[in-house]
GUTORLUM-36917 format. One record per atom (N, C-alpha, C): residue in three letters; atom name; y, z, x. Coordinates in nm, 3 decimals, always signed. Each point is the difference from the previous one (the first is absolute). Example, Ala and Ser with C-alpha at 12.3 -4.5 7.8 and 13.67 -1.06 7.14 Angstrom:
BEGIN
<pt aa="ALA" at="N" Y="-0.569" Z="+0.780" X="+1.319"/>
<pt aa="ALA" at="CA" Y="+0.119" Z="+0.000" X="-0.089"/>
<pt aa="ALA" at="C" Y="+0.120" Z="+0.000" X="+0.090"/>
<pt aa="SER" at="N" Y="+0.105" Z="-0.072" X="-0.035"/>
<pt aa="SER" at="CA" Y="+0.119" Z="+0.006" X="+0.082"/>
<pt aa="SER" at="C" Y="+0.109" Z="+0.073" X="-0.077"/>
This chain:
BEGIN
<pt aa="MET" at="N" Y="-0.112" Z="+0.005" X="+0.095"/>
<pt aa="MET" at="CA" Y="+0.117" Z="-0.017" X="-0.100"/>
<pt aa="MET" at="C" Y="+0.119" Z="+0.007" X="+0.096"/>
<pt aa="TYR" at="N" Y="+0.094" Z="-0.075" X="-0.051"/>
<pt aa="TYR" at="CA" Y="+0.121" Z="-0.009" X="+0.088"/>
<pt aa="TYR" at="C" Y="+0.130" Z="-0.026" X="-0.092"/>
<pt aa="GLU" at="N" Y="+0.118" Z="+0.029" X="+0.052"/>
<pt aa="GLU" at="CA" Y="+0.137" Z="-0.031" X="-0.060"/>
<pt aa="GLU" at="C" Y="+0.057" Z="-0.109" X="+0.061"/>
<pt aa="ASP" at="N" Y="+0.070" Z="-0.074" X="-0.067"/>
<pt aa="ASP" at="CA" Y="+0.082" Z="-0.105" X="+0.067"/>
<pt aa="ASP" at="C" Y="+0.141" Z="+0.024" X="-0.064"/>
<pt aa="ILE" at="N" Y="+0.078" Z="+0.006" X="+0.088"/>
<pt aa="ILE" at="CA" Y="+0.153" Z="+0.039" X="-0.041"/>
<pt aa="ILE" at="C" Y="+0.074" Z="-0.147" X="-0.010"/>
<pt aa="LYS" at="N" Y="+0.028" Z="-0.018" X="-0.128"/>
<pt aa="LYS" at="CA" Y="+0.056" Z="-0.139" X="-0.041"/>
<pt aa="LYS" at="C" Y="+0.153" Z="+0.000" X="+0.045"/>
<pt aa="SER" at="N" Y="+0.071" Z="+0.089" X="-0.051"/>
<pt aa="SER" at="CA" Y="+0.145" Z="+0.002" X="+0.015"/>
<pt aa="SER" at="C" Y="+0.050" Z="+0.152" X="-0.017"/>
<pt aa="GLY" at="N" Y="+0.094" Z="+0.042" X="+0.054"/>
<pt aa="GLY" at="CA" Y="+0.033" Z="+0.135" X="-0.009"/>
<pt aa="GLY" at="C" Y="-0.097" Z="+0.104" X="-0.045"/>
<pt aa="ASN" at="N" Y="-0.001" Z="+0.047" X="-0.113"/>
<pt aa="ASN" at="CA" Y="-0.094" Z="+0.102" X="-0.028"/>
<pt aa="ASN" at="C" Y="-0.106" Z="-0.031" X="-0.058"/>
<pt aa="GLN" at="N" Y="-0.018" Z="-0.141" X="-0.042"/>
<pt aa="GLN" at="CA" Y="-0.113" Z="-0.066" X="-0.084"/>
<pt aa="GLN" at="C" Y="-0.119" Z="-0.001" X="+0.097"/>
<pt aa="HIS" at="N" Y="-0.102" Z="+0.044" X="-0.045"/>
<pt aa="HIS" at="CA" Y="-0.144" Z="+0.007" X="+0.054"/>
<pt aa="HIS" at="C" Y="-0.100" Z="-0.059" X="-0.079"/>
<pt aa="ASP" at="N" Y="-0.095" Z="-0.090" X="+0.068"/>
<pt aa="ASP" at="CA" Y="-0.096" Z="-0.064" X="-0.085"/>
<pt aa="ASP" at="C" Y="-0.133" Z="+0.061" X="+0.060"/>
<pt aa="PHE" at="N" Y="-0.103" Z="+0.035" X="-0.077"/>
<pt aa="PHE" at="CA" Y="-0.129" Z="+0.067" X="+0.045"/>
<pt aa="PHE" at="C" Y="-0.121" Z="-0.093" X="-0.005"/>
<pt aa="TYR" at="N" Y="-0.065" Z="-0.004" X="+0.111"/>
<pt aa="TYR" at="CA" Y="-0.112" Z="-0.082" X="-0.006"/>
<pt aa="TYR" at="C" Y="-0.130" Z="+0.059" X="+0.040"/>
<pt aa="ILE" at="N" Y="-0.122" Z="-0.044" X="-0.037"/>
<pt aa="ILE" at="CA" Y="-0.116" Z="+0.057" X="+0.051"/>
<pt aa="ILE" at="C" Y="-0.069" Z="-0.113" X="+0.070"/>
<pt aa="GLN" at="N" Y="-0.086" Z="+0.007" X="+0.091"/>
<pt aa="GLN" at="CA" Y="-0.081" Z="-0.098" X="+0.074"/>
<pt aa="GLN" at="C" Y="-0.144" Z="+0.067" X="+0.022"/>
<pt aa="LYS" at="N" Y="-0.100" Z="-0.080" X="-0.020"/>
<pt aa="LYS" at="CA" Y="-0.129" Z="+0.034" X="+0.028"/>
<pt aa="LYS" at="C" Y="-0.042" Z="-0.069" X="+0.141"/>
<pt aa="ILE" at="N" Y="-0.050" Z="+0.070" X="+0.093"/>
<pt aa="ILE" at="CA" Y="-0.042" Z="-0.059" X="+0.134"/>
<pt aa="ILE" at="C" Y="-0.141" Z="+0.026" X="+0.032"/>
<pt aa="SER" at="N" Y="-0.060" Z="-0.115" X="+0.017"/>
<pt aa="SER" at="CA" Y="-0.133" Z="-0.010" X="+0.041"/>
<pt aa="SER" at="C" Y="-0.035" Z="+0.103" X="+0.125"/>
<pt aa="SER" at="N" Y="-0.132" Z="-0.015" X="+0.013"/>
<pt aa="SER" at="CA" Y="-0.044" Z="+0.089" X="+0.125"/>
<pt aa="SER" at="C" Y="+0.026" Z="-0.077" X="+0.118"/>
<pt aa="GLU" at="N" Y="+0.027" Z="-0.138" X="-0.006"/>
<pt aa="GLU" at="CA" Y="+0.036" Z="-0.088" X="+0.126"/>
<pt aa="GLU" at="C" Y="+0.144" Z="-0.001" X="+0.001"/>
<pt aa="GLY" at="N" Y="+0.078" Z="+0.071" X="-0.080"/>
<pt aa="GLY" at="CA" Y="+0.144" Z="+0.003" X="+0.027"/>
<pt aa="GLY" at="C" Y="+0.072" Z="-0.120" X="-0.085"/>
<pt aa="GLU" at="N" Y="-0.074" Z="-0.068" X="-0.093"/>
<pt aa="GLU" at="CA" Y="+0.072" Z="-0.107" X="-0.080"/>
<pt aa="GLU" at="C" Y="+0.049" Z="+0.056" X="-0.115"/>
<pt aa="ALA" at="N" Y="+0.131" Z="-0.064" X="-0.026"/>
<pt aa="ALA" at="CA" Y="+0.061" Z="+0.028" X="-0.135"/>
<pt aa="ALA" at="C" Y="-0.065" Z="-0.064" X="-0.117"/>
<pt aa="LEU" at="N" Y="-0.052" Z="+0.073" X="-0.096"/>
<pt aa="LEU" at="CA" Y="-0.085" Z="-0.070" X="-0.108"/>
<pt aa="LEU" at="C" Y="+0.074" Z="-0.015" X="-0.118"/>
<pt aa="TRP" at="N" Y="+0.138" Z="+0.050" X="-0.024"/>
<pt aa="TRP" at="CA" Y="+0.070" Z="-0.011" X="-0.107"/>
<pt aa="TRP" at="C" Y="+0.130" Z="-0.093" X="+0.009"/>
<pt aa="GLY" at="N" Y="-0.025" Z="-0.120" X="+0.083"/>
<pt aa="GLY" at="CA" Y="+0.112" Z="-0.075" X="+0.023"/>
<pt aa="GLY" at="C" Y="+0.078" Z="+0.045" X="+0.118"/>
<pt aa="GLU" at="N" Y="+0.098" Z="-0.072" X="+0.039"/>
<pt aa="GLU" at="CA" Y="+0.069" Z="+0.032" X="+0.132"/>
<pt aa="GLU" at="C" Y="+0.089" Z="+0.123" X="-0.006"/>
<pt aa="GLU" at="N" Y="+0.063" Z="+0.015" X="-0.137"/>
<pt aa="GLU" at="CA" Y="+0.085" Z="+0.114" X="-0.025"/>
<pt aa="GLU" at="C" Y="-0.076" Z="+0.106" X="-0.072"/>
<pt aa="GLY" at="N" Y="-0.105" Z="-0.019" X="-0.053"/>
<pt aa="GLY" at="CA" Y="-0.066" Z="+0.093" X="-0.084"/>
<pt aa="GLY" at="C" Y="+0.045" Z="-0.015" X="-0.135"/>
<pt aa="VAL" at="N" Y="-0.031" Z="+0.091" X="-0.091"/>
<pt aa="VAL" at="CA" Y="+0.045" Z="+0.007" X="-0.139"/>
<pt aa="VAL" at="C" Y="+0.110" Z="+0.088" X="-0.034"/>
<pt aa="LEU" at="N" Y="+0.119" Z="-0.042" X="-0.060"/>
<pt aa="LEU" at="CA" Y="+0.111" Z="+0.074" X="-0.023"/>
<pt aa="LEU" at="C" Y="-0.039" Z="+0.082" X="-0.131"/>
<pt aa="ILE" at="N" Y="+0.021" Z="+0.129" X="+0.026"/>
<pt aa="ILE" at="CA" Y="-0.010" Z="+0.116" X="-0.109"/>
<pt aa="ILE" at="C" Y="+0.114" Z="+0.052" X="-0.065"/>
<pt aa="GLY" at="N" Y="+0.112" Z="-0.009" X="+0.046"/>
<pt aa="GLY" at="CA" Y="+0.120" Z="+0.039" X="-0.040"/>
<pt aa="GLY" at="C" Y="+0.101" Z="-0.003" X="+0.077"/>
<pt aa="SER" at="N" Y="+0.135" Z="+0.027" X="-0.060"/>
<pt aa="SER" at="CA" Y="+0.133" Z="-0.005" X="+0.050"/>
<pt aa="SER" at="C" Y="+0.068" Z="+0.135" X="-0.032"/>
<pt aa="ALA" at="N" Y="+0.093" Z="+0.047" X="+0.081"/>
<pt aa="ALA" at="CA" Y="+0.073" Z="+0.117" X="-0.025"/>
<pt aa="ALA" at="C" Y="+0.143" Z="+0.009" X="+0.073"/>
<pt aa="TYR" at="N" Y="+0.064" Z="+0.075" X="-0.014"/>
<pt aa="TYR" at="CA" Y="+0.121" Z="+0.055" X="+0.075"/>
<pt aa="TYR" at="C" Y="-0.033" Z="+0.122" X="+0.068"/>
<pt aa="LYS" at="N" Y="+0.033" Z="+0.012" X="+0.147"/>
<pt aa="LYS" at="CA" Y="-0.035" Z="+0.111" X="+0.051"/>
<pt aa="LYS" at="C" Y="+0.118" Z="+0.026" X="+0.097"/>
<pt aa="GLN" at="N" Y="+0.022" Z="+0.133" X="+0.020"/>
<pt aa="GLN" at="CA" Y="+0.093" Z="+0.046" X="+0.116"/>
<pt aa="GLN" at="C" Y="-0.053" Z="-0.023" X="+0.139"/>
<pt aa="CYS" at="N" Y="+0.071" Z="-0.005" X="+0.087"/>
<pt aa="CYS" at="CA" Y="-0.061" Z="-0.018" X="+0.131"/>
<pt aa="CYS" at="C" Y="-0.055" Z="+0.124" X="+0.061"/>
<pt aa="ASP" at="N" Y="-0.105" Z="+0.026" X="-0.051"/>
<pt aa="ASP" at="CA" Y="-0.074" Z="+0.138" X="+0.043"/>
<pt aa="ASP" at="C" Y="-0.152" Z="-0.031" X="+0.031"/>
<pt aa="SER" at="N" Y="-0.073" Z="+0.091" X="+0.041"/>
<pt aa="SER" at="CA" Y="-0.134" Z="-0.001" X="+0.014"/>
<pt aa="SER" at="C" Y="-0.083" Z="-0.033" X="-0.133"/>
<pt aa="PHE" at="N" Y="-0.102" Z="-0.097" X="+0.028"/>
<pt aa="PHE" at="CA" Y="-0.075" Z="-0.052" X="-0.115"/>
<pt aa="PHE" at="C" Y="-0.150" Z="+0.088" X="-0.003"/>
<pt aa="HIS" at="N" Y="+0.026" Z="+0.126" X="+0.001"/>
<pt aa="HIS" at="CA" Y="-0.116" Z="+0.099" X="+0.002"/>
<pt aa="HIS" at="C" Y="-0.079" Z="-0.008" X="-0.129"/>
<pt aa="GLU" at="N" Y="+0.050" Z="-0.061" X="-0.085"/>
<pt aa="GLU" at="CA" Y="-0.041" Z="+0.007" X="-0.160"/>
<pt aa="GLU" at="C" Y="-0.126" Z="-0.117" X="+0.001"/>
<pt aa="LEU" at="N" Y="-0.005" Z="-0.082" X="+0.104"/>
<pt aa="LEU" at="CA" Y="-0.103" Z="-0.117" X="-0.015"/>
<pt aa="LEU" at="C" Y="-0.117" Z="+0.074" X="+0.025"/>
<pt aa="HIS" at="N" Y="-0.106" Z="-0.031" X="-0.109"/>
<pt aa="HIS" at="CA" Y="-0.134" Z="+0.056" X="+0.012"/>
<pt aa="HIS" at="C" Y="-0.100" Z="-0.113" X="-0.048"/>
<pt aa="ILE" at="N" Y="-0.118" Z="-0.003" X="+0.061"/>
<pt aa="ILE" at="CA" Y="-0.124" Z="-0.098" X="-0.050"/>
<pt aa="ILE" at="C" Y="-0.110" Z="+0.063" X="+0.032"/>
<pt aa="VAL" at="N" Y="-0.093" Z="-0.030" X="-0.106"/>
<pt aa="VAL" at="CA" Y="-0.136" Z="+0.045" X="+0.026"/>
<pt aa="VAL" at="C" Y="-0.087" Z="-0.099" X="-0.049"/>
<pt aa="SER" at="N" Y="-0.131" Z="-0.021" X="+0.029"/>
<pt aa="SER" at="CA" Y="-0.100" Z="-0.089" X="-0.039"/>
<pt aa="SER" at="C" Y="-0.047" Z="+0.042" X="-0.119"/>
<pt aa="ASP" at="N" Y="-0.024" Z="-0.116" X="-0.087"/>
<pt aa="ASP" at="CA" Y="-0.086" Z="+0.029" X="-0.116"/>
<pt aa="ASP" at="C" Y="-0.152" Z="-0.011" X="+0.007"/>
<pt aa="SER" at="N" Y="-0.049" Z="-0.015" X="+0.119"/>
<pt aa="SER" at="CA" Y="-0.150" Z="-0.001" X="+0.039"/>
<pt aa="SER" at="C" Y="-0.061" Z="-0.115" X="-0.059"/>
<pt aa="SER" at="N" Y="+0.086" Z="-0.100" X="-0.049"/>
<pt aa="SER" at="CA" Y="-0.056" Z="-0.141" X="-0.049"/>
<pt aa="SER" at="C" Y="+0.079" Z="-0.111" X="+0.065"/>
<pt aa="GLY" at="N" Y="+0.067" Z="+0.019" X="+0.098"/>
<pt aa="GLY" at="CA" Y="+0.071" Z="-0.100" X="+0.068"/>
<pt aa="GLY" at="C" Y="+0.141" Z="-0.005" X="-0.029"/>
<pt aa="GLY" at="N" Y="+0.047" Z="+0.078" X="-0.099"/>
<pt aa="GLY" at="CA" Y="+0.133" Z="-0.004" X="-0.039"/>
<pt aa="GLY" at="C" Y="+0.067" Z="+0.137" X="+0.047"/>
<pt aa="ALA" at="N" Y="+0.123" Z="+0.021" X="-0.058"/>
<pt aa="ALA" at="CA" Y="+0.052" Z="+0.133" X="+0.046"/>
<pt aa="ALA" at="C" Y="+0.122" Z="+0.040" X="-0.128"/>
<pt aa="VAL" at="N" Y="+0.018" Z="+0.127" X="+0.023"/>
<pt aa="VAL" at="CA" Y="+0.109" Z="+0.064" X="-0.072"/>
<pt aa="VAL" at="C" Y="+0.114" Z="+0.037" X="+0.090"/>
<pt aa="MET" at="N" Y="+0.123" Z="-0.049" X="-0.021"/>
<pt aa="MET" at="CA" Y="+0.110" Z="+0.050" X="+0.085"/>
<pt aa="MET" at="C" Y="+0.124" Z="+0.030" X="-0.078"/>
<pt aa="THR" at="N" Y="+0.072" Z="+0.091" X="+0.066"/>
<pt aa="THR" at="CA" Y="+0.138" Z="+0.034" X="-0.064"/>
<pt aa="THR" at="C" Y="+0.116" Z="-0.013" X="+0.096"/>
<pt aa="TRP" at="N" Y="+0.107" Z="-0.035" X="-0.054"/>
<pt aa="TRP" at="CA" Y="+0.132" Z="-0.006" X="+0.067"/>
<pt aa="TRP" at="C" Y="+0.102" Z="+0.050" X="-0.088"/>
<pt aa="SER" at="N" Y="+0.114" Z="+0.050" X="+0.067"/>
<pt aa="SER" at="CA" Y="+0.112" Z="+0.051" X="-0.085"/>
<pt aa="SER" at="C" Y="+0.120" Z="-0.076" X="+0.023"/>
<pt aa="GLY" at="N" Y="+0.103" Z="-0.010" X="-0.088"/>
<pt aa="GLY" at="CA" Y="+0.110" Z="-0.050" X="+0.012"/>
<pt aa="GLY" at="C" Y="+0.091" Z="-0.005" X="-0.132"/>
<pt aa="TYR" at="N" Y="+0.121" Z="-0.050" X="+0.019"/>
<pt aa="TYR" at="CA" Y="+0.085" Z="-0.024" X="-0.136"/>
<pt aa="TYR" at="C" Y="-0.025" Z="-0.128" X="-0.062"/>
<pt aa="PRO" at="N" Y="-0.011" Z="+0.007" X="-0.140"/>
<pt aa="PRO" at="CA" Y="-0.037" Z="-0.143" X="-0.065"/>
<pt aa="PRO" at="C" Y="+0.133" Z="-0.096" X="+0.002"/>
<pt aa="SER" at="N" Y="+0.114" Z="+0.041" X="+0.032"/>
<pt aa="SER" at="CA" Y="+0.101" Z="-0.066" X="+0.027"/>
<pt aa="SER" at="C" Y="+0.103" Z="+0.070" X="+0.084"/>
<pt aa="GLU" at="N" Y="+0.110" Z="-0.049" X="+0.052"/>
<pt aa="GLU" at="CA" Y="+0.081" Z="+0.037" X="+0.087"/>
<pt aa="GLU" at="C" Y="+0.098" Z="+0.132" X="-0.066"/>
<pt aa="PRO" at="N" Y="-0.035" Z="+0.118" X="+0.044"/>
<pt aa="PRO" at="CA" Y="+0.084" Z="+0.118" X="-0.058"/>
<pt aa="PRO" at="C" Y="+0.127" Z="+0.012" X="+0.063"/>
<pt aa="ASP" at="N" Y="+0.094" Z="+0.072" X="-0.051"/>
<pt aa="ASP" at="CA" Y="+0.128" Z="+0.046" X="+0.070"/>
<pt aa="ASP" at="C" Y="-0.029" Z="+0.110" X="+0.098"/>
<pt aa="TRP" at="N" Y="-0.020" Z="-0.029" X="+0.116"/>
<pt aa="TRP" at="CA" Y="-0.035" Z="+0.103" X="+0.104"/>
<pt aa="TRP" at="C" Y="+0.101" Z="+0.109" X="+0.006"/>
<pt aa="LYS" at="N" Y="+0.133" Z="-0.033" X="-0.039"/>
<pt aa="LYS" at="CA" Y="+0.087" Z="+0.118" X="+0.004"/>
<pt aa="LYS" at="C" Y="-0.026" Z="+0.109" X="-0.097"/>
<pt aa="GLN" at="N" Y="-0.088" Z="-0.021" X="-0.095"/>
<pt aa="GLN" at="CA" Y="-0.032" Z="+0.106" X="-0.097"/>
<pt aa="GLN" at="C" Y="-0.116" Z="+0.083" X="+0.072"/>
<pt aa="PRO" at="N" Y="+0.000" Z="+0.132" X="-0.020"/>
<pt aa="PRO" at="CA" Y="-0.110" Z="+0.086" X="+0.049"/>
<pt aa="PRO" at="C" Y="-0.137" Z="-0.017" X="-0.077"/>
<pt aa="PRO" at="N" Y="-0.089" Z="-0.012" X="+0.059"/>
<pt aa="PRO" at="CA" Y="-0.137" Z="+0.009" X="-0.053"/>
<pt aa="PRO" at="C" Y="-0.005" Z="+0.080" X="-0.120"/>
<pt aa="GLY" at="N" Y="-0.073" Z="-0.059" X="-0.122"/>
<pt aa="GLY" at="CA" Y="-0.001" Z="+0.089" X="-0.115"/>
<pt aa="GLY" at="C" Y="+0.124" Z="-0.062" X="-0.104"/>
<pt aa="GLN" at="N" Y="+0.099" Z="-0.044" X="+0.066"/>
<pt aa="GLN" at="CA" Y="+0.118" Z="-0.038" X="-0.074"/>
<pt aa="GLN" at="C" Y="+0.013" Z="-0.155" X="+0.001"/>
<pt aa="ARG" at="N" Y="-0.079" Z="-0.076" X="+0.049"/>
<pt aa="ARG" at="CA" Y="+0.001" Z="-0.132" X="+0.027"/>
<pt aa="ARG" at="C" Y="-0.061" Z="-0.064" X="-0.135"/>
<pt aa="PRO" at="N" Y="+0.038" Z="-0.087" X="-0.067"/>
<pt aa="PRO" at="CA" Y="-0.058" Z="-0.047" X="-0.139"/>
<pt aa="PRO" at="C" Y="-0.132" Z="-0.046" X="+0.007"/>
<pt aa="ILE" at="N" Y="-0.034" Z="-0.058" X="+0.113"/>
<pt aa="ILE" at="CA" Y="-0.156" Z="-0.040" X="+0.027"/>
<pt aa="ILE" at="C" Y="-0.060" Z="+0.074" X="+0.108"/>
<pt aa="GLU" at="N" Y="-0.108" Z="+0.083" X="-0.025"/>
<pt aa="GLU" at="CA" Y="-0.054" Z="+0.076" X="+0.097"/>
<pt aa="GLU" at="C" Y="-0.125" Z="-0.053" X="+0.082"/>
<pt aa="TYR" at="N" Y="-0.033" Z="+0.051" X="+0.097"/>
<pt aa="TYR" at="CA" Y="-0.109" Z="-0.046" X="+0.086"/>
<pt aa="TYR" at="C" Y="-0.137" Z="-0.001" X="-0.080"/>
<pt aa="LEU" at="N" Y="-0.080" Z="-0.086" X="+0.028"/>
<pt aa="LEU" at="CA" Y="-0.128" Z="-0.030" X="-0.069"/>
<pt aa="LEU" at="C" Y="-0.105" Z="-0.031" X="+0.108"/>
<pt aa="THR" at="N" Y="-0.129" Z="+0.071" X="-0.044"/>
<pt aa="THR" at="CA" Y="-0.117" Z="-0.035" X="+0.099"/>
<pt aa="THR" at="C" Y="-0.080" Z="-0.122" X="-0.081"/>
<pt aa="HIS" at="N" Y="-0.034" Z="-0.104" X="+0.054"/>
<pt aa="HIS" at="CA" Y="-0.074" Z="-0.106" X="-0.049"/>
<pt aa="HIS" at="C" Y="-0.146" Z="+0.010" X="+0.055"/>
<pt aa="VAL" at="N" Y="-0.089" Z="-0.016" X="-0.098"/>
<pt aa="VAL" at="CA" Y="-0.138" Z="+0.005" X="+0.043"/>
<pt aa="VAL" at="C" Y="-0.068" Z="-0.120" X="-0.054"/>
<pt aa="THR" at="N" Y="-0.064" Z="-0.079" X="+0.094"/>
<pt aa="THR" at="CA" Y="-0.056" Z="-0.134" X="-0.004"/>
<pt aa="THR" at="C" Y="-0.154" Z="+0.013" X="+0.028"/>
<pt aa="LYS" at="N" Y="-0.077" Z="-0.046" X="-0.080"/>
<pt aa="LYS" at="CA" Y="-0.146" Z="-0.027" X="+0.034"/>
<pt aa="LYS" at="C" Y="-0.025" Z="-0.151" X="+0.007"/>
<pt aa="VAL" at="N" Y="-0.049" Z="-0.038" X="+0.128"/>
<pt aa="VAL" at="CA" Y="-0.043" Z="-0.160" X="+0.012"/>
<pt aa="VAL" at="C" Y="-0.143" Z="-0.003" X="+0.013"/>
<pt aa="ASP" at="N" Y="-0.071" Z="-0.107" X="-0.029"/>
<pt aa="ASP" at="CA" Y="-0.124" Z="-0.017" X="+0.010"/>
<pt aa="ASP" at="C" Y="-0.041" Z="-0.067" X="+0.144"/>
<pt aa="SER" at="N" Y="-0.131" Z="-0.031" X="+0.018"/>
<pt aa="SER" at="CA" Y="-0.040" Z="-0.045" X="+0.133"/>
<pt aa="SER" at="C" Y="+0.074" Z="-0.151" X="+0.024"/>
<pt aa="ASN" at="N" Y="+0.043" Z="-0.061" X="-0.088"/>
<pt aa="ASN" at="CA" Y="+0.063" Z="-0.123" X="+0.018"/>
<pt aa="ASN" at="C" Y="+0.166" Z="+0.005" X="+0.011"/>
<pt aa="GLY" at="N" Y="+0.040" Z="+0.137" X="-0.015"/>
<pt aa="GLY" at="CA" Y="+0.162" Z="+0.012" X="+0.012"/>
<pt aa="GLY" at="C" Y="+0.063" Z="-0.029" X="-0.145"/>
<pt aa="ASN" at="N" Y="-0.086" Z="-0.007" X="-0.117"/>
<pt aa="ASN" at="CA" Y="+0.072" Z="+0.001" X="-0.111"/>
<pt aa="ASN" at="C" Y="+0.030" Z="+0.123" X="-0.041"/>
<pt aa="ALA" at="N" Y="+0.122" Z="+0.033" X="-0.056"/>
<pt aa="ALA" at="CA" Y="+0.044" Z="+0.114" X="-0.077"/>
<pt aa="ALA" at="C" Y="-0.076" Z="+0.048" X="-0.108"/>
<pt aa="VAL" at="N" Y="-0.089" Z="+0.102" X="-0.022"/>
<pt aa="VAL" at="CA" Y="-0.067" Z="+0.035" X="-0.094"/>
<pt aa="VAL" at="C" Y="+0.086" Z="+0.074" X="-0.117"/>
<pt aa="TRP" at="N" Y="+0.099" Z="+0.096" X="+0.056"/>
<pt aa="TRP" at="CA" Y="+0.080" Z="+0.082" X="-0.068"/>
<pt aa="TRP" at="C" Y="+0.106" Z="+0.051" X="+0.076"/>
<pt aa="GLN" at="N" Y="+0.124" Z="+0.025" X="-0.071"/>
<pt aa="GLN" at="CA" Y="+0.093" Z="+0.063" X="+0.082"/>
<pt aa="GLN" at="C" Y="+0.086" Z="+0.102" X="-0.089"/>
<pt aa="ARG" at="N" Y="+0.030" Z="+0.125" X="+0.048"/>
<pt aa="ARG" at="CA" Y="+0.079" Z="+0.104" X="-0.063"/>
<pt aa="ARG" at="C" Y="+0.108" Z="+0.054" X="+0.067"/>
<pt aa="GLU" at="N" Y="+0.083" Z="+0.055" X="-0.070"/>
<pt aa="GLU" at="CA" Y="+0.128" Z="+0.067" X="+0.071"/>
<pt aa="GLU" at="C" Y="-0.028" Z="+0.162" X="-0.029"/>
<pt aa="VAL" at="N" Y="+0.012" Z="+0.085" X="+0.110"/>
<pt aa="VAL" at="CA" Y="-0.011" Z="+0.149" X="-0.030"/>
<pt aa="VAL" at="C" Y="+0.118" Z="+0.056" X="+0.070"/>
<pt aa="ARG" at="N" Y="+0.005" Z="+0.122" X="-0.008"/>
<pt aa="ARG" at="CA" Y="+0.093" Z="+0.089" X="+0.060"/>
<pt aa="ARG" at="C" Y="-0.063" Z="+0.071" X="+0.113"/>
<pt aa="GLY" at="N" Y="-0.015" Z="-0.050" X="+0.120"/>
<pt aa="GLY" at="CA" Y="-0.034" Z="+0.046" X="+0.126"/>
<pt aa="GLY" at="C" Y="-0.142" Z="+0.028" X="+0.030"/>
<pt aa="VAL" at="N" Y="-0.063" Z="-0.056" X="+0.110"/>
<pt aa="VAL" at="CA" Y="-0.128" Z="+0.018" X="+0.049"/>
<pt aa="VAL" at="C" Y="-0.009" Z="+0.047" X="+0.146"/>
<pt aa="ASP" at="N" Y="-0.035" Z="+0.115" X="+0.013"/>
<pt aa="ASP" at="CA" Y="+0.017" Z="+0.065" X="+0.138"/>
<pt aa="ASP" at="C" Y="-0.144" Z="-0.041" X="+0.082"/>
<pt aa="HIS" at="N" Y="-0.119" Z="-0.020" X="-0.065"/>
<pt aa="HIS" at="CA" Y="-0.121" Z="-0.009" X="+0.068"/>
<pt aa="HIS" at="C" Y="-0.094" Z="-0.099" X="-0.095"/>
<pt aa="MET" at="N" Y="-0.074" Z="-0.076" X="+0.065"/>
<pt aa="MET" at="CA" Y="-0.111" Z="-0.074" X="-0.055"/>
<pt aa="MET" at="C" Y="-0.118" Z="+0.014" X="+0.059"/>
<pt aa="ILE" at="N" Y="-0.124" Z="-0.003" X="-0.071"/>
<pt aa="ILE" at="CA" Y="-0.136" Z="-0.002" X="+0.067"/>
<pt aa="ILE" at="C" Y="-0.070" Z="-0.101" X="-0.092"/>
<pt aa="SER" at="N" Y="-0.101" Z="-0.055" X="+0.051"/>
<pt aa="SER" at="CA" Y="-0.086" Z="-0.097" X="-0.057"/>
<pt aa="SER" at="C" Y="-0.098" Z="+0.087" X="-0.098"/>
<pt aa="ASP" at="N" Y="-0.045" Z="-0.012" X="-0.110"/>
<pt aa="ASP" at="CA" Y="-0.093" Z="+0.080" X="-0.076"/>
<pt aa="ASP" at="C" Y="-0.142" Z="-0.088" X="+0.012"/>
<pt aa="GLU" at="N" Y="-0.017" Z="-0.108" X="+0.089"/>
<pt aa="GLU" at="CA" Y="-0.135" Z="-0.067" X="+0.003"/>
<pt aa="GLU" at="C" Y="-0.044" Z="-0.050" X="-0.096"/>
<pt aa="ALA" at="N" Y="+0.085" Z="-0.026" X="-0.131"/>
<pt aa="ALA" at="CA" Y="-0.046" Z="-0.037" X="-0.129"/>
<pt aa="ALA" at="C" Y="+0.106" Z="-0.117" X="-0.045"/>
<pt aa="GLY" at="N" Y="+0.062" Z="-0.049" X="+0.080"/>
<pt aa="GLY" at="CA" Y="+0.084" Z="-0.117" X="-0.017"/>
<pt aa="GLY" at="C" Y="+0.146" Z="+0.032" X="-0.023"/>
<pt aa="GLY" at="N" Y="+0.030" Z="+0.128" X="+0.032"/>
<pt aa="GLY" at="CA" Y="+0.134" Z="+0.040" X="-0.025"/>
<pt aa="GLY" at="C" Y="+0.050" Z="+0.096" X="+0.113"/>
């Protein structure tokens, strides 16, 4: 999973599957799983776990649109969201959700 900074604070998030030989399996850039606005800080919110079937579940956090950075957190009209995406073994998005905060993830060995 990686981020691509498009312009300013706009970030796109991609996932890529790499073979045991080091080959990119989901195209040159991988699969776009989302976009968000982000301040210039650490991306410690990126998490990814295997679903034990060749796919993965990943999370990333950001703002859905450019917030007013002058406003303190909690007073901005749009708040920070954590996005959760499950992809299958071919890189197809199976489902996506938005939640409030994900600190840790572990695989349950049952597809999630």
